[in-house]
Structure formats: structure tokens, C-alpha cells
N, CA, C, O and the ligand as a Tripos MOL2 file, in Angstrom:
@<TRIPOS>MOLECULE
protein
  261   259    66     0     0
PROTEIN
NO_CHARGES

@<TRIPOS>ATOM
      1 N          73.0740  216.9270  175.0020 N.3       1 MET1
      2 CA         73.8030  215.6600  175.1480 C.3       1 MET1
      3 C          72.9840  214.7010  175.9910 C.2       1 MET1
      4 O          72.3610  215.1010  176.9740 O.2       1 MET1
      5 N          72.9870  213.4070  175.5940 N.am      2 ASN2
      6 CA         72.2440  212.3930  176.3230 C.3       2 ASN2
      7 C          73.1970  211.3520  176.9050 C.2       2 ASN2
      8 O          74.2830  211.1090  176.3780 O.2       2 ASN2
      9 N          72.7540  210.7430  178.0120 N.am      3 CYS3
     10 CA         73.5640  209.7600  178.7220 C.3       3 CYS3
     11 C          73.8310  208.5450  177.8210 C.2       3 CYS3
     12 O          72.9520  208.0790  177.0970 O.2       3 CYS3
     13 N          75.0810  208.0480  177.8910 N.am      4 LEU4
     14 CA         75.4340  206.8780  177.0790 C.3       4 LEU4
     15 C          74.8300  205.6040  177.6630 C.2       4 LEU4
     16 O          74.7160  204.5970  176.9650 O.2       4 LEU4
     17 N          74.4420  205.6420  178.9410 N.am      5 ILE5
     18 CA         73.9390  204.4360  179.5970 C.3       5 ILE5
     19 C          72.4180  204.3570  179.5080 C.2       5 ILE5
     20 O          71.8670  203.3410  179.0850 O.2       5 ILE5
     21 N          71.7360  205.4470  179.9140 N.am      6 CYS6
     22 CA         70.2680  205.3950  179.9840 C.3       6 CYS6
     23 C          69.6180  206.3860  179.0350 C.2       6 CYS6
     24 O          68.3920  206.5000  179.0140 O.2       6 CYS6
     25 N          70.4110  207.1070  178.2450 N.am      7 SER7
     26 CA         69.8900  208.0860  177.2890 C.3       7 SER7
     27 C          69.1370  209.2150  177.9830 C.2       7 SER7
     28 O          68.3150  209.8890  177.3620 O.2       7 SER7
     29 N          69.4160  209.4240  179.2700 N.am      8 GLY8
     30 CA         68.7570  210.5020  180.0120 C.3       8 GLY8
     31 C          69.3900  211.8470  179.7060 C.2       8 GLY8
     32 O          70.3890  211.9480  178.9930 O.2       8 GLY8
     33 N          68.7740  212.8720  180.2700 N.am      9 ILE9
     34 CA         69.2800  214.2200  180.0720 C.3       9 ILE9
     35 C          70.5250  214.4270  180.9280 C.2       9 ILE9
     36 O          70.5660  213.9960  182.0800 O.2       9 ILE9
     37 N          71.5440  215.0880  180.3680 N.am     10 MET10
     38 CA         72.7760  215.3310  181.0940 C.3      10 MET10
     39 C          72.9370  216.8230  181.3390 C.2      10 MET10
     40 O          72.6960  217.6450  180.4550 O.2      10 MET10
     41 N          73.3560  217.1600  182.5720 N.am     11 ASN11
     42 CA         73.6000  218.5440  182.9440 C.3      11 ASN11
     43 C          75.0860  218.8230  182.9100 C.2      11 ASN11
     44 O          75.8970  217.9920  183.3180 O.2      11 ASN11
     45 N          75.4350  219.9960  182.4210 N.am     12 PHE12
     46 CA         76.8330  220.4110  182.4100 C.3      12 PHE12
     47 C          77.1590  220.9860  183.7840 C.2      12 PHE12
     48 O          76.5190  221.9370  184.2320 O.2      12 PHE12
     49 N          78.1730  220.3980  184.4630 N.am     13 GLU13
     50 CA         78.4990  220.8240  185.8190 C.3      13 GLU13
     51 C          79.9950  220.9760  185.9680 C.2      13 GLU13
     52 O          80.7750  220.4430  185.1790 O.2      13 GLU13
     53 N          80.3820  221.7170  186.9980 N.am     14 ALA14
     54 CA         81.8010  221.8290  187.3580 C.3      14 ALA14
     55 C          82.0430  220.9670  188.5900 C.2      14 ALA14
     56 O          81.2970  221.0450  189.5660 O.2      14 ALA14
     57 N          83.0950  220.1420  188.5410 N.am     15 PHE15
     58 CA         83.4410  219.2630  189.6510 C.3      15 PHE15
     59 C          84.7330  219.7600  190.2960 C.2      15 PHE15
     60 O          85.7010  220.0890  189.6110 O.2      15 PHE15
     61 N          84.7250  219.8080  191.6340 N.am     16 VAL16
     62 CA         85.8900  220.2930  192.3600 C.3      16 VAL16
     63 C          86.2340  219.2930  193.4470 C.2      16 VAL16
     64 O          85.3380  218.7800  194.1180 O.2      16 VAL16
     65 N          87.5400  219.0010  193.6380 N.am     17 SER17
     66 CA         87.9660  218.0770  194.6850 C.3      17 SER17
     67 C          88.9350  218.7980  195.6200 C.2      17 SER17
     68 O          89.5770  219.7730  195.2310 O.2      17 SER17
     69 N          89.0320  218.3110  196.8520 N.am     18 SER18
     70 CA         89.9260  218.9190  197.8270 C.3      18 SER18
     71 C          91.3070  218.2700  197.7200 C.2      18 SER18
     72 O          91.4730  217.2380  197.0710 O.2      18 SER18
     73 N          92.2890  218.8930  198.3660 N.am     19 ALA19
     74 CA         93.6630  218.3870  198.3340 C.3      19 ALA19
     75 C          93.7620  217.0310  199.0180 C.2      19 ALA19
     76 O          94.6710  216.2610  198.7050 O.2      19 ALA19
     77 N          92.8530  216.7100  199.9470 N.am     20 ALA20
     78 CA         92.9010  215.4560  200.6830 C.3      20 ALA20
     79 C          92.6710  214.2560  199.7720 C.2      20 ALA20
     80 O          92.9890  213.1270  200.1460 O.2      20 ALA20
     81 N          92.1340  214.4820  198.6060 N.am     21 GLU21
     82 CA         91.8260  213.3840  197.6990 C.3      21 GLU21
     83 C          92.8850  213.2280  196.6190 C.2      21 GLU21
     84 O          92.5810  212.7680  195.5180 O.2      21 GLU21
     85 N          94.1090  213.6000  196.9130 N.am     22 GLY22
     86 CA         95.1880  213.3900  195.9610 C.3      22 GLY22
     87 C          95.5970  214.6400  195.2060 C.2      22 GLY22
     88 O          96.2780  214.5510  194.1840 O.2      22 GLY22
     89 N          95.2010  215.7800  195.6840 N.am     23 GLY23
     90 CA         95.5900  217.0230  195.0220 C.3      23 GLY23
     91 C          94.3950  217.7950  194.5440 C.2      23 GLY23
     92 O          93.4400  217.2180  194.0230 O.2      23 GLY23
     93 N          94.4390  219.0940  194.7160 N.am     24 PRO24
     94 CA         93.2940  219.9010  194.2780 C.3      24 PRO24
     95 C          93.1360  219.8850  192.7700 C.2      24 PRO24
     96 O          94.1050  220.0650  192.0320 O.2      24 PRO24
     97 N          91.9320  219.6730  192.3260 N.am     25 TRP25
     98 CA         91.6720  219.7090  190.9030 C.3      25 TRP25
     99 C          90.2390  220.1580  190.6810 C.2      25 TRP25
    100 O          89.4020  220.1080  191.5820 O.2      25 TRP25
    101 N          89.9880  220.5860  189.4940 N.am     26 ALA26
    102 CA         88.6290  220.9850  189.1360 C.3      26 ALA26
    103 C          88.4850  220.8220  187.6420 C.2      26 ALA26
    104 O          89.4030  221.1230  186.8790 O.2      26 ALA26
    105 N          87.3300  220.3440  187.2320 N.am     27 TYR27
    106 CA         87.0850  220.1890  185.8060 C.3      27 TYR27
    107 C          85.5960  220.2720  185.5420 C.2      27 TYR27
    108 O          84.7800  220.2760  186.4630 O.2      27 TYR27
    109 N          85.2720  220.3360  184.3110 N.am     28 GLU28
    110 CA         83.8680  220.4320  183.9400 C.3      28 GLU28
    111 C          83.4700  219.1920  183.1460 C.2      28 GLU28
    112 O          84.2730  218.6470  182.3890 O.2      28 GLU28
    113 N          82.2590  218.7620  183.3190 N.am     29 GLY29
    114 CA         81.8020  217.5810  182.6060 C.3      29 GLY29
    115 C          80.2940  217.4970  182.6120 C.2      29 GLY29
    116 O          79.5930  218.3940  183.0790 O.2      29 GLY29
    117 N          79.8140  216.3760  182.0700 N.am     30 TRP30
    118 CA         78.3720  216.1610  181.9600 C.3      30 TRP30
    119 C          77.9620  215.1040  182.9690 C.2      30 TRP30
    120 O          78.6030  214.0580  183.0670 O.2      30 TRP30
    121 N          76.8820  215.3700  183.7320 N.am     31 ARG31
    122 CA         76.3720  214.4030  184.6910 C.3      31 ARG31
    123 C          74.9200  214.0820  184.3520 C.2      31 ARG31
    124 O          74.1030  214.9790  184.1430 O.2      31 ARG31
    125 N          74.6150  212.7870  184.3000 N.am     32 CYS32
    126 CA         73.2530  212.3540  183.9870 C.3      32 CYS32
    127 C          72.3440  212.6240  185.1810 C.2      32 CYS32
    128 O          72.6970  212.2940  186.3140 O.2      32 CYS32
    129 N          71.1750  213.2230  184.9390 N.am     33 VAL33
    130 CA         70.2750  213.5290  186.0390 C.3      33 VAL33
    131 C          69.5020  212.2900  186.4870 C.2      33 VAL33
    132 O          68.8620  212.3130  187.5380 O.2      33 VAL33
    133 N          69.5510  211.2110  185.7060 N.am     34 TYR34
    134 CA         68.8040  210.0010  186.0530 C.3      34 TYR34
    135 C          69.6930  208.9790  186.7530 C.2      34 TYR34
    136 O          69.3930  208.5750  187.8760 O.2      34 TYR34
    137 N          70.7770  208.5540  186.1160 N.am     35 CYS35
    138 CA         71.5960  207.4980  186.7180 C.3      35 CYS35
    139 C          72.8650  208.0480  187.3550 C.2      35 CYS35
    140 O          73.5790  207.3040  188.0260 O.2      35 CYS35
    141 N          73.1640  209.3290  187.1660 N.am     36 GLY36
    142 CA         74.3140  209.9310  187.8260 C.3      36 GLY36
    143 C          75.6410  209.6710  187.1580 C.2      36 GLY36
    144 O          76.6820  210.0300  187.7070 O.2      36 GLY36
    145 N          75.6400  209.0570  185.9890 N.am     37 ASP37
    146 CA         76.8980  208.7870  185.3020 C.3      37 ASP37
    147 C          77.5210  210.1150  184.8660 C.2      37 ASP37
    148 O          76.8320  211.0310  184.4180 O.2      37 ASP37
    149 N          78.8510  210.1880  185.0120 N.am     38 ILE38
    150 CA         79.5610  211.4280  184.6740 C.3      38 ILE38
    151 C          80.4310  211.1720  183.4630 C.2      38 ILE38
    152 O          81.1470  210.1720  183.4080 O.2      38 ILE38
    153 N          80.3760  212.0690  182.4930 N.am     39 ILE39
    154 CA         81.2000  211.9690  181.3000 C.3      39 ILE39
    155 C          82.0500  213.2240  181.2180 C.2      39 ILE39
    156 O          81.5220  214.3360  181.1750 O.2      39 ILE39
    157 N          83.3470  213.0530  181.1970 N.am     40 ASP40
    158 CA         84.2480  214.1970  181.0440 C.3      40 ASP40
    159 C          85.5820  213.6760  180.5330 C.2      40 ASP40
    160 O          85.8470  212.4770  180.6180 O.2      40 ASP40
    161 N          86.4160  214.5460  180.0080 N.am     41 PRO41
    162 CA         87.6920  214.1030  179.4260 C.3      41 PRO41
    163 C          88.5680  213.3580  180.4160 C.2      41 PRO41
    164 O          89.2340  212.3950  180.0370 O.2      41 PRO41
    165 N          88.5870  213.7810  181.6870 N.am     42 VAL42
    166 CA         89.4410  213.1250  182.6910 C.3      42 VAL42
    167 C          88.9950  211.6930  182.9160 C.2      42 VAL42
    168 O          89.8220  210.7820  182.9280 O.2      42 VAL42
    169 N          87.7050  211.4810  183.0960 N.am     43 ILE43
    170 CA         87.2020  210.1360  183.3490 C.3      43 ILE43
    171 C          87.4160  209.2540  182.1200 C.2      43 ILE43
    172 O          87.7680  208.0810  182.2520 O.2      43 ILE43
    173 N          87.2110  209.7960  180.9630 N.am     44 LEU44
    174 CA         87.4340  209.0030  179.7660 C.3      44 LEU44
    175 C          88.8960  208.5700  179.6800 C.2      44 LEU44
    176 O          89.1960  207.4480  179.2730 O.2      44 LEU44
    177 N          89.8140  209.4810  180.0710 N.am     45 ARG45
    178 CA         91.2420  209.1380  180.0280 C.3      45 ARG45
    179 C          91.5370  208.0500  181.0660 C.2      45 ARG45
    180 O          92.2900  207.1170  180.7860 O.2      45 ARG45
    181 N          90.9430  208.1670  182.2700 N.am     46 HIS46
    182 CA         91.1810  207.1530  183.2970 C.3      46 HIS46
    183 C          90.7220  205.7800  182.8100 C.2      46 HIS46
    184 O          91.3980  204.7750  183.0300 O.2      46 HIS46
    185 N          89.5750  205.7480  182.1530 N.am     47 ARG47
    186 CA         89.0590  204.4570  181.6730 C.3      47 ARG47
    187 C          90.0240  203.8570  180.6550 C.2      47 ARG47
    188 O          90.2640  202.6500  180.6660 O.2      47 ARG47
    189 N          90.5720  204.6780  179.7870 N.am     48 ILE48
    190 CA         91.5040  204.1650  178.7850 C.3      48 ILE48
    191 C          92.7890  203.6910  179.4600 C.2      48 ILE48
    192 O          93.3330  202.6480  179.0980 O.2      48 ILE48
    193 N          93.2830  204.4680  180.4590 N.am     49 LEU49
    194 CA         94.5130  204.1100  181.1460 C.3      49 LEU49
    195 C          94.3440  202.8050  181.9060 C.2      49 LEU49
    196 O          95.2270  201.9490  181.8470 O.2      49 LEU49
    197 N          93.2340  202.6260  182.6180 N.am     50 SER50
    198 CA         93.0450  201.3950  183.3940 C.3      50 SER50
    199 C          92.9930  200.1980  182.4520 C.2      50 SER50
    200 O          93.5040  199.1260  182.7730 O.2      50 SER50
    201 N          92.3820  200.3820  181.3050 N.am     51 ARG51
    202 CA         92.3320  199.2720  180.3490 C.3      51 ARG51
    203 C          93.7410  198.9450  179.8560 C.2      51 ARG51
    204 O          94.0930  197.7750  179.7040 O.2      51 ARG51
    205 N          94.5510  199.9890  179.6050 N.am     52 THR52
    206 CA         95.9270  199.7620  179.1420 C.3      52 THR52
    207 C          96.7260  199.0450  180.2200 C.2      52 THR52
    208 O          97.5250  198.1590  179.9160 O.2      52 THR52
    209 N          96.5120  199.4300  181.5000 N.am     53 ARG53
    210 CA         97.2480  198.7990  182.5950 C.3      53 ARG53
    211 C          96.9190  197.3120  182.6560 C.2      53 ARG53
    212 O          97.8110  196.4990  182.9020 O.2      53 ARG53
    213 N          95.6750  196.9430  182.4410 N.am     54 GLU54
    214 CA         95.3110  195.5310  182.4460 C.3      54 GLU54
    215 C          96.0640  194.7810  181.3520 C.2      54 GLU54
    216 O          96.5610  193.6770  181.5760 O.2      54 GLU54
    217 N          96.1430  195.3810  180.1830 N.am     55 LEU55
    218 CA         96.8440  194.7240  179.0870 C.3      55 LEU55
    219 C          98.3170  194.5580  179.4110 C.2      55 LEU55
    220 O          98.9150  193.5330  179.0830 O.2      55 LEU55
    221 N          98.9180  195.5780  180.0630 N.am     56 VAL56
    222 CA        100.3420  195.4940  180.3900 C.3      56 VAL56
    223 C         100.5920  194.3820  181.4130 C.2      56 VAL56
    224 O         101.5420  193.6130  181.2620 O.2      56 VAL56
    225 N          99.7380  194.2850  182.4710 N.am     57 SER57
    226 CA         99.9470  193.2550  183.4820 C.3      57 SER57
    227 C          99.7440  191.8760  182.8680 C.2      57 SER57
    228 O         100.4240  190.9270  183.2550 O.2      57 SER57
    229 N          98.8390  191.7510  181.9360 N.am     58 MET58
    230 CA         98.6530  190.4720  181.2780 C.3      58 MET58
    231 C          99.9060  190.0820  180.5010 C.2      58 MET58
    232 O         100.2920  188.9140  180.4740 O.2      58 MET58
    233 N         100.5360  191.0700  179.8720 N.am     59 GLY59
    234 CA        101.7420  190.8000  179.1110 C.3      59 GLY59
    235 C         102.8800  190.3220  180.0170 C.2      59 GLY59
    236 O         103.6660  189.4560  179.6310 O.2      59 GLY59
    237 N         102.9640  190.8960  181.2320 N.am     60 LYS60
    238 CA        104.0430  190.4960  182.1300 C.3      60 LYS60
    239 C         103.8910  189.0490  182.5860 C.2      60 LYS60
    240 O         104.8800  188.3430  182.7810 O.2      60 LYS60
    241 N         102.6420  188.6130  182.7520 N.am     61 ASP61
    242 CA        102.4100  187.2470  183.2160 C.3      61 ASP61
    243 C         102.8260  186.2150  182.1610 C.2      61 ASP61
    244 O         102.9830  185.0330  182.4670 O.2      61 ASP61
    245 N         103.0010  186.6680  180.9320 N.am     62 ARG62
    246 CA        103.2910  185.7080  179.8670 C.3      62 ARG62
    247 C         104.7710  185.5130  179.6430 C.2      62 ARG62
    248 O         105.1610  184.9560  178.6170 O.2      62 ARG62
    249 N         105.6160  185.9530  180.5710 N.am     63 GLY63
    250 CA        107.0490  185.8330  180.3980 C.3      63 GLY63
    251 C         107.5040  184.3920  180.3540 C.2      63 GLY63
    252 O         106.7800  183.4990  180.7940 O.2      63 GLY63
    253 N         108.6960  184.1510  179.8270 N.am     64 PRO64
    254 CA        109.2470  182.7630  179.7490 C.3      64 PRO64
    255 C         109.5530  182.2040  181.1180 C.2      64 PRO64
    256 O         109.9020  182.9620  182.0240 O.2      64 PRO64
    257 N         109.4320  180.8960  181.2990 N.am     65 ARG65
    258 CA        109.6770  180.2710  182.5870 C.3      65 ARG65
    259 C         110.7750  179.2210  182.4820 C.2      65 ARG65
    260 O         111.1190  178.5860  183.4790 O.2      65 ARG65
    261 ZN         72.1270  208.0050  182.6520 Zn       66 ZN66
@<TRIPOS>BOND
     1     1     2 1
     2     2     3 1
     3     3     4 2
     4     3     5 am
     5     5     6 1
     6     6     7 1
     7     7     8 2
     8     7     9 am
     9     9    10 1
    10    10    11 1
    11    11    12 2
    12    11    13 am
    13    13    14 1
    14    14    15 1
    15    15    16 2
    16    15    17 am
    17    17    18 1
    18    18    19 1
    19    19    20 2
    20    19    21 am
    21    21    22 1
    22    22    23 1
    23    23    24 2
    24    23    25 am
    25    25    26 1
    26    26    27 1
    27    27    28 2
    28    27    29 am
    29    29    30 1
    30    30    31 1
    31    31    32 2
    32    31    33 am
    33    33    34 1
    34    34    35 1
    35    35    36 2
    36    35    37 am
    37    37    38 1
    38    38    39 1
    39    39    40 2
    40    39    41 am
    41    41    42 1
    42    42    43 1
    43    43    44 2
    44    43    45 am
    45    45    46 1
    46    46    47 1
    47    47    48 2
    48    47    49 am
    49    49    50 1
    50    50    51 1
    51    51    52 2
    52    51    53 am
    53    53    54 1
    54    54    55 1
    55    55    56 2
    56    55    57 am
    57    57    58 1
    58    58    59 1
    59    59    60 2
    60    59    61 am
    61    61    62 1
    62    62    63 1
    63    63    64 2
    64    63    65 am
    65    65    66 1
    66    66    67 1
    67    67    68 2
    68    67    69 am
    69    69    70 1
    70    70    71 1
    71    71    72 2
    72    71    73 am
    73    73    74 1
    74    74    75 1
    75    75    76 2
    76    75    77 am
    77    77    78 1
    78    78    79 1
    79    79    80 2
    80    79    81 am
    81    81    82 1
    82    82    83 1
    83    83    84 2
    84    83    85 am
    85    85    86 1
    86    86    87 1
    87    87    88 2
    88    87    89 am
    89    89    90 1
    90    90    91 1
    91    91    92 2
    92    91    93 am
    93    93    94 1
    94    94    95 1
    95    95    96 2
    96    95    97 am
    97    97    98 1
    98    98    99 1
    99    99   100 2
   100    99   101 am
   101   101   102 1
   102   102   103 1
   103   103   104 2
   104   103   105 am
   105   105   106 1
   106   106   107 1
   107   107   108 2
   108   107   109 am
   109   109   110 1
   110   110   111 1
   111   111   112 2
   112   111   113 am
   113   113   114 1
   114   114   115 1
   115   115   116 2
   116   115   117 am
   117   117   118 1
   118   118   119 1
   119   119   120 2
   120   119   121 am
   121   121   122 1
   122   122   123 1
   123   123   124 2
   124   123   125 am
   125   125   126 1
   126   126   127 1
   127   127   128 2
   128   127   129 am
   129   129   130 1
   130   130   131 1
   131   131   132 2
   132   131   133 am
   133   133   134 1
   134   134   135 1
   135   135   136 2
   136   135   137 am
   137   137   138 1
   138   138   139 1
   139   139   140 2
   140   139   141 am
   141   141   142 1
   142   142   143 1
   143   143   144 2
   144   143   145 am
   145   145   146 1
   146   146   147 1
   147   147   148 2
   148   147   149 am
   149   149   150 1
   150   150   151 1
   151   151   152 2
   152   151   153 am
   153   153   154 1
   154   154   155 1
   155   155   156 2
   156   155   157 am
   157   157   158 1
   158   158   159 1
   159   159   160 2
   160   159   161 am
   161   161   162 1
   162   162   163 1
   163   163   164 2
   164   163   165 am
   165   165   166 1
   166   166   167 1
   167   167   168 2
   168   167   169 am
   169   169   170 1
   170   170   171 1
   171   171   172 2
   172   171   173 am
   173   173   174 1
   174   174   175 1
   175   175   176 2
   176   175   177 am
   177   177   178 1
   178   178   179 1
   179   179   180 2
   180   179   181 am
   181   181   182 1
   182   182   183 1
   183   183   184 2
   184   183   185 am
   185   185   186 1
   186   186   187 1
   187   187   188 2
   188   187   189 am
   189   189   190 1
   190   190   191 1
   191   191   192 2
   192   191   193 am
   193   193   194 1
   194   194   195 1
   195   195   196 2
   196   195   197 am
   197   197   198 1
   198   198   199 1
   199   199   200 2
   200   199   201 am
   201   201   202 1
   202   202   203 1
   203   203   204 2
   204   203   205 am
   205   205   206 1
   206   206   207 1
   207   207   208 2
   208   207   209 am
   209   209   210 1
   210   210   211 1
   211   211   212 2
   212   211   213 am
   213   213   214 1
   214   214   215 1
   215   215   216 2
   216   215   217 am
   217   217   218 1
   218   218   219 1
   219   219   220 2
   220   219   221 am
   221   221   222 1
   222   222   223 1
   223   223   224 2
   224   223   225 am
   225   225   226 1
   226   226   227 1
   227   227   228 2
   228   227   229 am
   229   229   230 1
   230   230   231 1
   231   231   232 2
   232   231   233 am
   233   233   234 1
   234   234   235 1
   235   235   236 2
   236   235   237 am
   237   237   238 1
   238   238   239 1
   239   239   240 2
   240   239   241 am
   241   241   242 1
   242   242   243 1
   243   243   244 2
   244   243   245 am
   245   245   246 1
   246   246   247 1
   247   247   248 2
   248   247   249 am
   249   249   250 1
   250   250   251 1
   251   251   252 2
   252   251   253 am
   253   253   254 1
   254   254   255 1
   255   255   256 2
   256   255   257 am
   257   257   258 1
   258   258   259 1
   259   259   260 2
@<TRIPOS>SUBSTRUCTURE
     1 MET1         2 RESIDUE 1 A MET
     2 ASN2         6 RESIDUE 1 A ASN
     3 CYS3        10 RESIDUE 1 A CYS
     4 LEU4        14 RESIDUE 1 A LEU
     5 ILE5        18 RESIDUE 1 A ILE
     6 CYS6        22 RESIDUE 1 A CYS
     7 SER7        26 RESIDUE 1 A SER
     8 GLY8        30 RESIDUE 1 A GLY
     9 ILE9        34 RESIDUE 1 A ILE
    10 MET10       38 RESIDUE 1 A MET
    11 ASN11       42 RESIDUE 1 A ASN
    12 PHE12       46 RESIDUE 1 A PHE
    13 GLU13       50 RESIDUE 1 A GLU
    14 ALA14       54 RESIDUE 1 A ALA
    15 PHE15       58 RESIDUE 1 A PHE
    16 VAL16       62 RESIDUE 1 A VAL
    17 SER17       66 RESIDUE 1 A SER
    18 SER18       70 RESIDUE 1 A SER
    19 ALA19       74 RESIDUE 1 A ALA
    20 ALA20       78 RESIDUE 1 A ALA
    21 GLU21       82 RESIDUE 1 A GLU
    22 GLY22       86 RESIDUE 1 A GLY
    23 GLY23       90 RESIDUE 1 A GLY
    24 PRO24       94 RESIDUE 1 A PRO
    25 TRP25       98 RESIDUE 1 A TRP
    26 ALA26      102 RESIDUE 1 A ALA
    27 TYR27      106 RESIDUE 1 A TYR
    28 GLU28      110 RESIDUE 1 A GLU
    29 GLY29      114 RESIDUE 1 A GLY
    30 TRP30      118 RESIDUE 1 A TRP
    31 ARG31      122 RESIDUE 1 A ARG
    32 CYS32      126 RESIDUE 1 A CYS
    33 VAL33      130 RESIDUE 1 A VAL
    34 TYR34      134 RESIDUE 1 A TYR
    35 CYS35      138 RESIDUE 1 A CYS
    36 GLY36      142 RESIDUE 1 A GLY
    37 ASP37      146 RESIDUE 1 A ASP
    38 ILE38      150 RESIDUE 1 A ILE
    39 ILE39      154 RESIDUE 1 A ILE
    40 ASP40      158 RESIDUE 1 A ASP
    41 PRO41      162 RESIDUE 1 A PRO
    42 VAL42      166 RESIDUE 1 A VAL
    43 ILE43      170 RESIDUE 1 A ILE
    44 LEU44      174 RESIDUE 1 A LEU
    45 ARG45      178 RESIDUE 1 A ARG
    46 HIS46      182 RESIDUE 1 A HIS
    47 ARG47      186 RESIDUE 1 A ARG
    48 ILE48      190 RESIDUE 1 A ILE
    49 LEU49      194 RESIDUE 1 A LEU
    50 SER50      198 RESIDUE 1 A SER
    51 ARG51      202 RESIDUE 1 A ARG
    52 THR52      206 RESIDUE 1 A THR
    53 ARG53      210 RESIDUE 1 A ARG
    54 GLU54      214 RESIDUE 1 A GLU
    55 LEU55      218 RESIDUE 1 A LEU
    56 VAL56      222 RESIDUE 1 A VAL
    57 SER57      226 RESIDUE 1 A SER
    58 MET58      230 RESIDUE 1 A MET
    59 GLY59      234 RESIDUE 1 A GLY
    60 LYS60      238 RESIDUE 1 A LYS
    61 ASP61      242 RESIDUE 1 A ASP
    62 ARG62      246 RESIDUE 1 A ARG
    63 GLY63      250 RESIDUE 1 A GLY
    64 PRO64      254 RESIDUE 1 A PRO
    65 ARG65      258 RESIDUE 1 A ARG
    66 ZN66       261 GROUP 0 **** ****
């Protein structure tokens, strides 16, 4: 697998977080050895969710006055 940003080599790694960061979690994903970009299902979902949230807030601003 190659990086989507710089086409560099990506390493498969396991990522682990502590409970202090919003709850213990662990997942596996790909990290670029050149630019450090991480690709994994969780991050992809976050990107889609944040984009959806922007669309929703835009819709609220368009209410009748
Ligand atoms: Zn990269």
C-alpha cells in the first residue's frame, strides 16, 4: 500500500490510546514512513462524519427568518 498524499511506503501498525484521551481504544492502520499520514477505518469514518457535520450546520443557518 502506498500513501495517498506522497505515494510513500506505508507500514502496518497498531495504534493504542490511553483512557485519558476519551476512552481506551486500539486499532490497526497504515502509517506513511515519509509524511506520517495515517490511514485506517476509524480516521476515514471521522473524516466523513466531520464533513457531514459541516453540511448539517450549514443547513441550520438557512432557516426562515
Ligand atoms: Zn505520505
